[in-house]
C-alpha positions in Angstrom: 64.8 -28.6 1.2 63.0 -29.9 -1.8 60.5 -32.0 -0.1 59.6 -29.2 2.5 58.8 -27.6 -1.1 56.6 -30.1 -2.4 54.3 -30.1 1.0 54.3 -27.2 0.7 52.8 -26.8 -3.0 50.7 -30.0 -1.7 49.6 -27.9 1.1 49.2 -24.6 -0.9 46.6 -27.0 -3.4 44.2 -28.6 -0.2 44.0 -25.2 0.6 42.7 -23.9 -2.6 40.3 -27.6 -3.1 36.6 -26.8 -3.7 34.1 -28.4 -1.3 30.5 -28.6 -1.2 28.0 -29.9 2.1 25.0 -31.7 1.1 22.5 -32.6 3.2 22.0 -36.4 2.7 18.9 -36.9 5.1 15.9 -35.5 5.8 15.6 -32.8 9.0 14.8 -35.1 12.0 13.4 -33.0 15.1 13.3 -34.8 18.1 12.0 -33.0 21.5 11.8 -34.2 25.5 9.1 -33.8 27.9 9.0 -33.9 31.4 6.3 -34.9 33.6 6.0 -36.4 37.5 8.4 -34.8 40.5 10.6 -37.8 39.7 11.2 -35.6 36.1 10.6 -38.1 34.4 11.2 -37.9 30.6 9.0 -38.6 27.4 10.8 -38.3 23.7 9.6 -38.1 20.1 9.6 -36.1 17.0 7.0 -35.2 14.1 6.6 -36.9 10.8 5.5 -33.7 9.2 8.6 -31.0 9.1 8.5 -28.8 6.1 11.7 -27.5 5.3 14.0 -24.8 2.9 16.8 -25.5 3.6 19.7 -25.4 0.8 20.1 -29.6 -0.1 24.5 -28.4 -0.9 26.3 -25.3 0.6 29.9 -24.2 0.6 30.4 -24.2 4.0 28.0 -26.0 6.7 27.2 -21.9 8.5 25.7 -21.5 3.7 24.0 -24.1 4.5 22.1 -23.8 7.7 22.0 -20.3 7.6 18.3 -18.3 7.0 16.8 -22.0 6.3 13.1 -22.2 7.4 11.6 -25.6 8.5 7.3 -26.0 9.8 6.5 -28.5 11.8 2.5 -29.8 11.4 1.8 -30.0 15.6 -1.1 -32.7 14.6 1.2 -35.2 13.6 3.4 -35.3 16.8 4.8 -38.7 17.1 5.8 -40.3 20.4 5.6 -44.2 19.7 2.1 -44.5 21.4 -0.8 -43.4 19.6 -3.0 -42.9 22.4 -0.6 -40.7 23.9 -0.1 -38.8 20.7 -4.1 -38.5 20.4 -3.7 -36.1 23.9 0.1 -34.1 23.2 -2.1 -32.7 19.7 -6.2 -32.3 21.4 -5.1 -31.1 25.0 -1.5 -29.7 24.0 -0.9 -28.0 20.4 -4.9 -27.4 20.2 -4.3 -25.6 22.7 -2.7 -22.5 21.2 -2.8 -20.1 17.9 -1.8 -22.0 14.9 -1.3 -25.5 14.0 2.5 -24.6 13.2 5.6 -23.5 15.1 7.8 -22.5 12.3 11.8 -22.1 13.1 14.4 -20.2 11.6 18.2 -20.2 11.8 19.8 -16.9 12.7 22.8 -17.5 13.4 25.6 -20.4 13.6 29.1 -19.0 16.1 31.0 -22.3 15.8 33.6 -24.0 13.0 33.1 -27.6 11.8 33.6 -29.5 14.8 30.7 -27.6 17.2 29.4 -24.5 18.6 26.0 -22.3 18.6 23.6 -21.9 16.9 20.6 -19.3 16.9 17.1 -20.0 15.9 13.9 -17.7 16.6 10.9 -19.9 17.5 7.7 -18.9 16.6 5.1 -21.2 19.0 1.2 -19.9 20.0 1.6 -16.6 18.1 4.9 -15.3 20.2 8.4 -15.4 18.4 11.5 -15.7 20.4 15.2 -16.7 20.8 16.0 -20.3 21.3 20.0 -20.3 21.8 21.3 -24.1 21.0 25.3 -26.2 21.3 25.5 -28.2 17.3 28.0 -30.9 17.1 29.1 -32.4 13.8 30.3 -36.2 14.1 31.8 -36.9 11.2 29.4 -36.8 8.9 26.4 -36.0 11.1 25.2 -33.0 12.3 22.6 -32.4 16.1 21.8 -29.3 17.1 20.6 -30.3 20.9 18.7 -27.1 22.9 16.1 -26.3 25.9 12.9 -25.0 24.9 10.6 -23.0 27.8 7.0 -23.2 26.8 6.1 -20.4 29.0 8.0 -18.2 26.5 5.8 -18.7 24.5 2.7 -17.9 26.6 2.0 -22.3 26.7 1.1 -22.6 30.4 -2.2 -22.9 29.5 -2.1 -25.3 26.8 0.9 -26.4 29.3 -1.9 -26.5 32.6 -4.3 -28.8 30.1 -2.5 -31.6 29.3 -1.2 -31.9 32.8 -4.9 -31.8 34.0 -5.7 -34.6 31.2 -3.0 -36.7 31.6 -2.9 -35.9 36.2 -2.7 -39.2 36.8 -0.4 -40.8 35.1 2.1 -37.2 35.5 1.1 -37.4 38.8 0.2 -34.1 39.2 3.5 -32.9 37.7 4.3 -31.9 34.1 7.6 -29.5 33.2 7.7 -26.5 31.2 11.0 -26.6 30.0 11.5 -29.3 26.5 14.3 -30.6 25.3 14.0 -29.5 21.2 17.2 -31.6 19.3 17.1 -31.3 14.7 20.2 -33.6 12.7 21.0 -34.7 9.4 23.6 -35.9 7.7 25.3 -34.8 5.1 28.7 -35.6 2.6 31.5 -33.1 2.0 33.6 -33.8 -1.2 36.0 -31.4 -2.1 37.5 -31.0 -6.2 41.3 -29.8 -6.4 
């Protein structure tokens, strides 16, 4: 009985522990677009991503909700400078504005997985994009799919398709896989 009482006291103490999540890396934004009738993927990131999200918070929800991100599309990075120049000239510069703005609207789930809703402003159009998230040890990652047609960006897609017609074999897909990630550390005071 004494062991049970001590166990309950220890459990209650742990529940009362004050914990903080601290972001320990910059936000990484990744994308993967598709080309050719076989739907071959080409991926990359952006070198200039600004965020206002908190450096630390008491929960994952508090850490993410109301976070805003500004992505400078002139700094796209596919690890191929020639491709990057074409993406800027024939895709991003064909749209309104030089940035993509995103904001976390909601997070539903637990400390391991769930769904996050992102409001994305691109080409003068704002749409909500659902993403699934996972937390693995100290790494957060959210993944989703963005359809450029939802952002009135089919003319920009047509432009990049024409510029890369032979390489893409006449087919550039309108869905783009998107992801964002960061590392974090949890510390608790008893």
